[in-house]
N, C-alpha and C positions, 0 to 999 in steps of 0.2 A: 545397528545399535547393539550394545551389549545386553545380555539377558538381565532383566530386572531394572535396567536403567531407563528412566523416562526421558523422552526427547524434549529439549528446551524449546518452547514455542518461539523464542526470540530468534532462532536460526532462520526463520522465514522473513525477517525484517532487516532493512538497512537502517542503521542508526546514524543520526546527525545530531551532535550535541549542541546545546544552546540555540535551538531554532524552533520557532513556532510558525504554523501556517495560518494566515488570516484570509477568510473568505470575503471576496469583493462581490461575488455573485451570491445573492441572498437565497437562491434556491438550493445551494449546497447544504448538506445536513451535518450536524455535530451533536453528539450526546456525551455527557460527562457523568462521572461517578467517582466517589472516593474509593480507592483500592490501594492496598499496601505495596504491591510490587509491579514492576513492568511485565513480569511473566504472566500475572493475572490479566493485565490489560491485553497482552498479546494473544492469550488463549481465547479471550472473549471476542477480540477483533477477528481472529482466524475463523471462528464459527459464526460471526455476526450475530451472536446470541443476544436476544433482547433488543436488537437494533432494527429499525425500519428501513435500513439501507445496507448495501454491501460495504463493509469496512475496508478501506484501502490503505489506511494509515492511522496511527494514533500518536498523540503527544502526551507525555507524562510530566506533570508538574511535580518536581522533586520537593518543593517547599510545602505544598498543601496535600501531597500524595493523591492528586486528582488525575484521573485518566480522561483524556478527550479523544473519543473515537471519531474519525473523519470519513466522510463519504467521498473524499478527494485526496489527492496527493500533490506534491510539488510541481508535477507536470500538467495539472489540470488548469484549463483556462478559467480565469476569474479568481485566481488564488495568488496571494503574494507572500513572500518569505519575510519573517521578522526575527532578528536576533533577540533572544530572550534567555538570560542566564538561568532562569528557573526551569526551563523546559528542555527535554530531549525529544526529538522527533524520530519515530519509527515508521518506515514506509514498507509495505509489502513488496518484497523483491520481484514478485511476478508482475507488478504494475510499473516498476521503475527500471528494470534491467533492459539493456539494449541488445541482448543476445538471446538466441533461442537455444535451449538445452534439449537434447534428445530430438524427438519428433516435433516439439513445439506445441504439444497439445494443451499445455497450461499457460502458454504465452499470452500475456494481456498488455504488452507494452505498446509503444507508439510507432515502431518502425514499420513502414509500409512500402519500402523500396528494397530491391536486391542490392548486393554489394556493388554491382555495376551501374546502379541508378535506375533500373527498370521498375516501374510501378507494379506492385504485387496485385495478383488477381484477387478479387473480392471472394469471400467464402461463399456467398450466396449466388455466385456466378459459375456456370459450367463452361464459359468461354474465356480464353481459348482452350483450356484443358478441363477434363472431368476430374473430380476429386477422387 
């Protein structure tokens, strides 16, 4: 980044316009608040500041300027997608990307098989290989 330039917090999110996520599983958490910009929503989601859960996504209501922080994303079981012209959905790329970047230390996606289809070794297992 250039000197003196602030990094845009939205770079960590994948945007899908006119989409909202509806929780079917009632244990999933949501928190809402009036905020003026999607950048403010993203910054708060990235830090999970003031939230009782890890924020994986947020939906921004452009009409009411309300941010909806979500403990889930579009890949979570018990969630359905709903077309809604008032909302834009922003999902943390770490949770929805299907590729590993670098050593994969920050990977939180759902891929658990190799390119050739072999099941990945669990992180808590030292068999067949030590970490």
